[in-house]
N, C-alpha and C positions, 0 to 999 in steps of 0.2 A: 593288771591282767584283765582281759575282756571276759565278761560272763558268757557262758555257753548259751544263755538265753538271747544273746545278741545275734540277730539274723546274719550279720556280717562277720561272725567269728572266724569263719574259714577264709573269707576274702575281704579284709579291711580295705583293700584298694578300691573296692566298689562303693564304699561309703561316699555319698555325695554324687555318685554317678547313676543312681537309680532313684527315680522320682518317688517321693513319699506317696504311697498308695492313697492315703487319706486326702491328699491335695491334688491328685491326678485328675485331669480333665475327664478321663474315662470312668472315674468312680461313679459319677451320676449321669453318664452318657445316655441320652434319650434322642433317638432319631427324629421324633416329632418336634422336639424343642429346636433341633438344628434346622428343620425345614421351616419353622416359623421365621427364622432369621434369614434363611436362604430359600425362598419359594421357588427359585429356578431349578432346584434339585428335586421337586416333587415327583418327577418321573421315576426317581429311584425306588419309590415305594413298591412299584410293580416287580422289582428285582429282589426284594428282601424276603426273608423267612418271616412267617407270622410268629407272634408271641407263643402260640400253642405249639408250633413246630419246634421252636427253640427249646421250650420247656420239656417237650417229649424227648428230644435229643439229649438234653442234659440229664434227665432222669435215667435214661437208658445207660448213659455212660457211668453215672454214679452207681447204678446197680451192678454193672460189670466190674467196677473198681472194688466194690465191697466195703468193708469196714477199714478204719484206720486213716492216717494222714494221706494226703494226695500230693504227689510230686508233679509239677508241670514243667515240661521241657520248653524253653524259649529259644528261638533262633532269629527273631526279628525284633520288632518294636517292644515286645515283652521284656527284652533284655535290659531296657532302660526305663520302661514305663509299664509295669505289670498291672497297676491299678487295684489288684487284689492284695490283701494283707497276707504276708508270708512270715513264717517263723525261722526260715533258714534259706540261704541261697548258696549254691555250689556250682562249680564248673562241671560240665558233663559233656559226654559225646554220645551221639546217637548213630550206631552203625547202620549200614544199609539205606541211609537217607542222605540227602544233600540239600543245602540251601541254594535255591535257584531263583533268579530274578525273572519270574514268569507271570507275576500277578499284575495285570494291567488295571490301573485305577482310573475309572471314568466317573466315579460316584461323587467326586468333589472333595475327598479327603486329602489326597496328594496329587490329584489330577482331575481333569474334567473330560466331558465328551469331546469338547473342541480340542483340548490339549491334554491327552492322557498322561498319567504318571505311571511309575513302576515300583513294585515292592517285591519282597521275597515270599516264596512259599516253599514248603518242605516237599521234596519229591524223592523218588528212588535215586540212590547214589552210593558213594563209597565212604560215607561218614560225614557227620555234621557236628561241629563244635558249637556249644551254646551254654546256657545256664539252666539249672534245675532249681525250682522254687518249691518249698514245702508249705502246703496249706494244712493247718491243724484240723483234725477231724471235726472238732466242735464248730469250726467256721465254714465247713464245706458248703452248706446251703447258701449262705450270704455271698461268699466269695466266688463260688462257681457261677452264681446267677450273674454277677458282674462280668465275669470272664465270658460267659456265653452271650451276653448282650453286646459285647464288643466283637469277639472273634466269629460268632455264628450269626451275625446280623445279615450277612449276605450268603451266597451259595458257593463261596470259593473253597471252603475247607471241609474235610471229613475229620471229626474228632476221633483220635486213635490212641489206644493204649499200646505203647511200644517200650521195649527194653533198652534203656540207655546204660552207659558205663560211667560210673563215678568212682574215681580212685581205683579203677580196675575191677570194681564190683558191679554186678548187674543191679539195675534199679528200674522198676516199673514206673513209667511216666505217662502222663497225658500230654499229647501234642496235637497239632492241627496240620493235617496233610493236604496237599493240593488235590482238589476234586477235578479230574480231567474232563468231566462233563460240564463244568461251569464255563460260562462265556468269558469270564474274567481271566481264566487260566490259559496262557498262550505258551505251550511247550516248545513251539518251533520258532520263537522270537529270535531274531539274529542278534549278533553282538552289536552291530551298528544301530539297530532299533533300540536295544537296551540303553546304549549311550545317549541316544536322542531323547528317549522318554525320561531318563534320569536327569538329563540336563534341563528339561523344560517343564516337567510336571510340577504342579503346585495346586494346593487346595486349602481348606479351612484348618487343617491340622498342621500343615507346613509343606515343604518341598520334598520331592523325591530324592534330590541330592542330599538334603539333611538326613533323610532316612538312611541312606548308604553311609554317610559320614558317621552317624551314630553307631552303626554296626561295627565299623572299623575301629572307632574310638573305644568301644567296650573291649574288643579283642586286644587292643594295645594295652589297656589297663591290666588285662589278665595275662599278658605275655603270650598271647596266642598269635601265631602267624597264619593268616588265611590269605594265601597268595591270590586266590580268585577274586575275593572282595577288594583287596588292596590294588590289584591290577585294574579292576573295573573302575574304582574310584579315580585312579590316576588318569585313565582314559577319558572319563567323564569331565574331570577338571581341565584336562588339556583341550577337550572339545569346546568347553565353555570359554576358555581363554581365547581360543582361535576365533570363535564366533564373535566374541566381544571386540577382538581386534578388527574384525571385519565390519563392526558396527551393527551386527545382526541381533545380538543380545545386549540388553542394557546392563 
């Protein structure tokens, strides 16, 4: 019998599908170290939040949260690579929001200025399936600092406390919602543009295609049917196959 101290007690199917936070690339992520290896991305510094801005945002959110453990709702890469230490992971649904592929990456992670990539952001909608991670109260300072250094490095998101549903019960969670004032958020991106960006975007973290594949793979493990993501992946893979047949993509 699995111990209730096991973070995967409720979802053993996720064991091995979530990167160990202590070995995650994002655990010690530092943009200045990245730029030492990729000086061509130095222009990105003008687009980033300062350390002081990130810390002020994090402190404000922790003050709003109050005491106790913190649940974080994950809908994108946090579903397979949270980088923060968690004591529990559960399937959850966030009403009134939707996962939308509207975050254009030109910063070098999964796309560049020359060949942008695409990732998901949380926006208004009719419900979003995802994962909720519990961060123990005594670890909040360390683990949220890691989370903010990653999610709030740029200006794409607004940290938000939102009520998710877990096993039918309400649960306050922290999540990161699309900031419509950000240059990286493109709410009117067309389906064909999404397909093209997901087909070609690539950066130092990986490809935009891999990002979408990872989202779908986590849903498959959980038995979640997300028709939108599955259909988008099928269209992207078909587009890549067609372009390869034409000799356009290698």
